[in-house]
N, C-alpha and C positions, 0 to 999 in steps of 0.2 A: 797219745804222743806226749812226751815230757821235753820241755825245752829248758836248758840250763844256760843262763847268761853269766859269763866270766868277764871281769874287767881286767884287761891288760895281758892275760895269759891263762893257759889252762892250769887247773890245780895240780899240785904234785901227786904223782902216783896213779894218774888216770891212764888206763889202758883201753884202747879202742879196737884191738885185734889187728889182724894182718892185712885187712882191706878196709880202708876208710874213705868215705865220700867227703869231698871238699868243695867249698865254693867261697866266693868273697863278695862283698859289697863295697863300692868305692864311691867317690864324689862325682864320678863321671866315667867316660870311656876311653880317656887318654891316660895310660898308666904312668907316664912321665909327669903329667900335670896334676892328675886327680888322685888324691891320697886314698890309701887303704883305710877303711873304716871298721870292717867286720870280717871275721873268718869263721865259716860254719863247718862243722864236722859231724859226721854220723857213722856209727859202726854198722849200720844196716839193721839195727834192732828197733827201728821206729822212734828212737830218741835222738835229740840234736844238741850239741854243745856249741854255743856262740861265744866267740872271743871278740870283745870290743877293743878296738885299737885307738889310742889317744892321738891327737894331731901331731904331737912331737915325739911319739914313740918310734923307736928303731929296733927294739929287741922284744922277743917273747920266747925265752929259752925252752920251756916245756912244749910250746906249740912247735917250735922249730925242730925239736928233737923228733917229733912225729913226722913232719913234713919231709925231713931229710933222711929218715930211716930207710935204708935200702931193703929192709925185710918187710916193709909195709907198702902195699900198693895203694896209691891215691887215685880215686876215680873222680873225674871233674867233667863238666860240660863246657865246651869251649875253653879247654885248659890253657891255651896259648895266652889268653888275657889274664887269667888268675896267676899263672906262673910269673908273668911280667910284674904284676902289681905286688905280689909278695916279695919278689926279688928286689924291687925298687925300694920298698918301705921297711922290710924286715931283714933284708940282706941275705936271704937264704933262697936256694933254688929247690923247688919241689921235685922230687923224683924218687922212685919210678912212678910213672903216671899212666892212666888209661883215660882217653877222652871219648865221651859218648858222642860228641858231635862229629868227630873224625870217623868214628865207627859207623855212625849212621850214614855219613856221606859215602862211605865205601860199600856198605851193605844194602842201603835202601835207595838204590839208584832209580827206582820207580817214582820218586818224588823229589821236589826241591825244598821241602819243608823239613828242616832239621833242628828247629828250636826245641828247647826242653818241653815246652807245653805240647808241641806236636808229637814228640816221642812218647810222652806219658799217655796221651790220648790214643795214639795208634797202637802202641805195644802193650800198654798196661790197662787200657780202657779207663784211665783216671783223668779227671779234669783238674787242672791246677790253675790258680789265679796269678796273673802277672801285674795286678793293679798297683802294688807297692814298688814296682821296679824302679820308678823315677822319683821316689820320696827321698827326703834329706837324711842320708845315712850318717852324715857327720854330727847329727844332733847328740848332745850329751845324754839325753833321755829318749830312748827308742820306744816307740808305741807298741802296744801288744800286737797290732796287726802287722807292724814291721818285723817283729820277731817271728810270727807265724809264717810270714812270707819267706823270710830268710831260711827257716827250717825246712820248708817244703822243697827248696832247691837242692837239698842233699838227701832227703828221705827216700827218693825213688831211684837213685843212681846205681845202687847195688842190683836191683831188679832189672833195670835197663841194661846194665852191663851183661847180665846173664842172657837176656833175649838177643842182644846184638852179637854176642859171642857165637850163639847158635847160627845166626844169619851169616856172619863172617866165615864160619867154617863151612857152611853149606855152599857159599858162593866162592870158596877157595881164596879168600882175601885176608885171612887171619895173619899171615906172615907179613904182608905189606902194612897192615894196620900196626902191628908190633913195631916195625921199623919207623913208622910215623910217630908213634908214641915215644920212642927213644929219642927222636930228633926234637921233640917239643921243647925241652929246656933250652936248646940252642936257638930255636925259633924265637922264644921269649927274649933271649939275650939280644938277638938281632933287632927286635922291636925297640928295646931299650937304647940301643945304639943308634936309632933313627932310620933303620932299614925296613920299617913296616911297608912303606910304599916309596919308590917302586920296588917290587919283589926282585931281589938279586938273582933269582932263578929264572926270571923272565928274559926274553931276547934283548 
């Protein structure tokens, strides 16, 4: 595995193919309050590109070009949060998207464990560590263990999507999954407008 750390934006001319795994690290779990610190990308080739975002940064043109390219499918786990964070701090809406958490909830109804760690163990027989999940992602100098943790969050998403797609097709739920994925950008916008809770679709 090779990890490439980029400061502020992706380099010019970087092509990651037509399916890219995406994740983010932030200062917390409130996308309105907690700033975006890192965006991770992988082409599914075992390598990872990390883009470190400065506290006052609101643009990353090369990164934004990939995130908004309609020809590039973005695979995320719990996409709703990442879409909101990127929209809030870089001003772009990621689409089209595939969310492995939503796919898991639709396909793996035999369990209530849909975290990335659970999916990797159950579907890929791979153990991943979540030890650095709550570390200081706003630090100007990220530690090697933080970089390794950030990378692992995107390295398995392509393989998970393949397994989950098979399960969705088997259970006849691929169409409803696609409809959910298409709605995710709007769900993120609702979160940023303050409609995270209560759910406007509730009674």
